[in-house]
N, C-alpha and C positions, 0 to 999 in steps of 0.2 A: 505758308506751312506753319501751323500752330506750334507753340512750344508745348510739347506733349509730356516732357519730363521735368516738372518743376523741381523735383528733388535733386536733379543734376546740378542745379545752380544753388542748392542749399536752402531752398524755400521749404519751410515747415509749417507756416501758419495759414489758416483759412482754406476753404474748399477750392476757391478759384485762384488763390494767390494774388488777389487784388488788395490794395491798401484800403483802409476804412474811409468812408466819405468825409469824416471830420478833417482829414489831412488835405483835402482839396480846398485850400484857402482861396477866398475870393480875391485876395490881394496879389495872387500869383497868376499872371495872365498867360504864361507860356507853358504848355505841356507838350513835350516832344512826342509822347505816346498818343497825342490826339492829331498829330500832323501826318498827312500823306499827300505831299504837294504834287502838282502836275508840272513836269519839266519838259518843255518842248525840245526837239532835237537841235534847233538853232541856239538855244541857251547852252546845251551840252557842248557844242562846238565853240561857242563864243567864250566860255569860261575856262577853256583849256589853256591856261597860262599859269605861271608859278603861283602858288597859293599865297595869301597875305603874309604868312610868316617869312616867306622868301621873296617878297616883292622888291626889296631894296638891296639884296645881297650882291656881292661882286667877288671877283678873284682876290681883290685887295682886302676885302673884309674877312676872308677865310684865314684862320690862324692855325697854320700847321704846327703839330706838336714837335718840339725840338728833338725828341728821342725817336721820332718816326719819320725817317727821311722819305718814305714812300708818299707821304702827304704832300710835301713840297714838290716832289717829282710829278705827282698827279696834276698839280696846278700848272706846271710847265707844259705837260702834255696837252692839257685842255686849251691852254693859250695857243699852242701850235695848231691844234685842230680848229680853233675859232678863226685863225688867220686864213685857213684854206676855204672857209665858207664864203668869203667874198668872191672867190672864183666861181662859186656854184651858180650865182645869178638866179633870178626868178625865172621859172619856166612854166609853160602852160601845157597841161595835158601830157601827151606822150611824145611831144616833139623834142628832138635832141638839141642841145646847146652847141654853139660853135666851138666853145672851149671847154674841154672836160676838166673837172676839178682834180687836183692831186690829193694824195693821202688816202687813208682808209675810208671805206664807205660809212663806217660807224666806229664809235668808241664806246667801250663798256667799262664802267667803274665798278669794281668788285671789292667788297669789304664788309665788315660786320656792321651792325646797327650802331648809329651814333658817331661815326667817324667823319661825317660831313659830306656824304655823297650827294644828298639832295641839294645842299648848299652849292656845291660845285656844279651840279647839273643846271641849277637855276642860274648860276653865274654865266655859264656857257650860253644859255638861252638869252639872257639880258645882253650879252656881248654880240650875239649873232645878228646879222641883218635879217629882216623879215622878207616874206611871210614865214612864220615859225609857230610851232605848237609844242605845248608842254602838258603831258598827261601821265597819270599813274597807269600801270598796267591794267588795273581794274577799270579805270575811266575809259581807257582805249577800247576794251572789250564792250563796255556799255555803249560807247559811241557807235561801234559797228552794229550793235544790236538795234540802235535807234535809227540809223541811216540805211542799213543794209550794206552788205560787203562791197558791192560794185560802186555804190554811191560814195561810200567812205573812201575807197581807193581814188575815185575821181576828185573828191574834195581835198584829200590830203596830198595828192600828187603835185599840187601847185606850191607846196611849202618847200623852202630851202632846207629847213631843219625840223625834225620831229624828235622830241625828247621824251623818253619813256622812263618814269621813275618806278623803282621797286619792281623790277621785272621778275615776278614770281609765278610759277606755273601750278595752278590749283588742280587742273585736270587736263587730260590729253586734248579735249575739244578746244579749250582756250589756247593751248599750245599751238595746235595746227592753225587756228584762226589768226592769231597774232603773227605767227611765223610767216604765214602766207601773205598777210597784209604787209608786213615789213619787207618781204621779198619783192612784192609788187612796187612798193615805194622805192626801194633800192634800184629796181630796174628803171624807174622813172627819173632817177637822178637825185632823189631826196637823200640828204645826209641824215644819219641816225646817231642818236646818243642814248645811252640807257644806264641805269644803275641796277645793282642786284647785290644780294648777300652771298652769292656763289658765282664761281666762274661759269661762263656760258656753257662750256662743255660738260659741266658737272650738274647743271640744273636738272632736277627730276630724280637724281639719285636718292635712294631711300624712300621714294614715294611710288614710283611706277617702275616696272621691270620690262615693259614691252619693247621689243626691238625697234618697232616703228617709231615709238615715242622718242627714244634716244637718237634715232637717225634724224628726226625732225629737229631736235635740239642741236645736234652737231652741224647740221646744214646751216642753221641760223648763226651759230657761233663763228663760222668762217667769215661772216660779214664784218666782224668787229675786231678792232685792236683792243685787247684787254689791258686795263690799268688797275693794278692792285693797290688798295689803300689800307694799310694796317693801322692799328691803334685801338684805344679803349673808347667807350661811349663818352663823348664829351659832355653829355647832359649830366653825368654823375662824377666827373673828375673832381676828387676832393670833397664831394658832397655826401651827406648821409643817404641811406637808402630811403625807400618810400616814406613820406611823412605819415604820421598816425592819422587814422580816419577821424572825422569830426563826429560830435554827438548829433543826434537828430535835431535838437534845438538849435545848435550852431548852423546846421545845414538850412533849416527853415529861416533863420535870420538872414543868412546870405541870400536866400531865395527871394527876399523882399527887394533886392536891388533892381533898378530898371534893366530890363533886358534879360533877367534871369529866368531859367527854366527850372521846373521842379517835378521830378518823376520818381516813382518807386522803381527800383532796379528791375524787379520782375515785370512790372508793366511795360517798361521800355524794352526789355529783352523779348517779350512776347510780341510787341508791336513791330519790332525790326523784322520779324518773320513775314509780316504782311506788306512791307514797303520794299520796293526794288532798291538794291544798294546804290544805284545811280542817283537816287533821290536823297540819300543821307545828307549830302551837303546842303541841299535846299531845305531840308528839315531844320537846319541851323540858322536860316536867314533871320537876322535881327537878334540872335541870341548872343549875349555877352558873357555869360557864365552858366555852366550846366551844374545843377544841384541834384544829387542822387541820394535817395534814401535806401539804406539796407543793401549795399553791394554784397553779393555772395560769390563764393568760389564756383567757377563754371567747370563742368566736366564734359558736357555735351559739345561735340565738335561743331555742329551746325550753329549752335548759339554762339560759340566762341569765335567762329570765323566772321559772323555778322558784327560782333563787338570789335573785332580787329578793324573792319572797314570804318565803323563809327569812330574808333580811336584815331584813325588816319585823318578823317575829315575834321575832327576836333583839333588835332595838332596842326593841320594845314591852316586852319582859320585862327589859330592861337586863342582858343576858347578855354579859359581856366575851368577846372572841375573841382567841385566841393562835394564830398561824399561821406556818408556814414556807412557802417558795416566793416567788411574786411578791407585792409589796405590793398592798393593796386598790385603790389608785388605778390599778392596771394589770389589774384583774380582768376588765374587759370590753374586747374588741377595739375599736379606733377606729371601724370601720364601724358597730358597735352604738351607740356614743356619738353618732353622727351621724344615726341613723335615726329612724323614727317613734316608737320607745319610749325615746328618749334621756332624757327626763325621769325615767322610772322608773329607768334605770340610774344617772343622776347622783344621784338620791335614795339608791339602795342604796349607792353608793360613799360618799356623805356619811355615812351611818349606820354602815357597816362601819368606816370610818376612825375614827369616834368610839369604836366598841366596841374597836377595836384599840388605841387609846390607853389605854382602861381596862384592857385586858389587859396592856399593857406596864407599867402601874403596879401590878399585883397584888403584886409582891414588896415595893414600897415601902409599900403599904398593910399 
């Protein structure tokens, strides 16, 4: 789908919205806007593990806030849940185990962005015996699309634990798809764990009003024991807001680093419309820092949601970002931050601000 409204992201120059050829420096080998990788289904499945940022986390490395008792309580609940997974044992297909596991079929971590939900979910995954899978909600829907529903159920039914991070419902179709998938996995004895910014019974409120949609959510929520995690965004505790954007010359200088990418924001925004979101991670293969020219405020929701997915993949891979233009706390227009997808946008801003800080510190490092 082409980016049809360049004005919506603040673009005012040029007929096509492309940057001038002079900025395509020969010394910059990577351009994300030129990448459209082929990602086979077996790679999609094989890569469903905690992302590099959370590759070494544990319950012990989580630091509960002293003024937020729910955080320490969440660690205790997850440790208890992990202890029950040894009872689950590996199973094949639809055959029953001799010994049924105790405890809930799933555990659901509910809390705002930046309270450490992904850290705790990844810690659970690292603690649990295999076979096990860790995926974002979006990655799980992409996997089903790649394998087909029945093959996905067959492949995932052999897992002891399936972790789903950022369980957010973008449309009723995805809701029914994932709800049905997790129901089948639960029937096969797979234990489930998930994170979200909203209680399971409240997902979808303010976005959709259909009775069938809410019924689907409620049915899924019955499978989980909900654990609330309160607190402020740890990424910004005691820290300033988004760092100031860089000048174009500073961005171009950083783009000379090995493994750096360099794209105009409009080029990249348009390109994302032509790349399936399941490939956004593969687009970043070999990229150590992302450099962007002329970041603009986005008001088009389709553009914004694609940028959310890209922000998640950047954050997962701990890729610093250096950018000129508006700062990332101004990336999404106010109406978007007040709409039904506001939690997604706030999470993306939180993560991009953290990556921008890392990008600003590259010279010091």
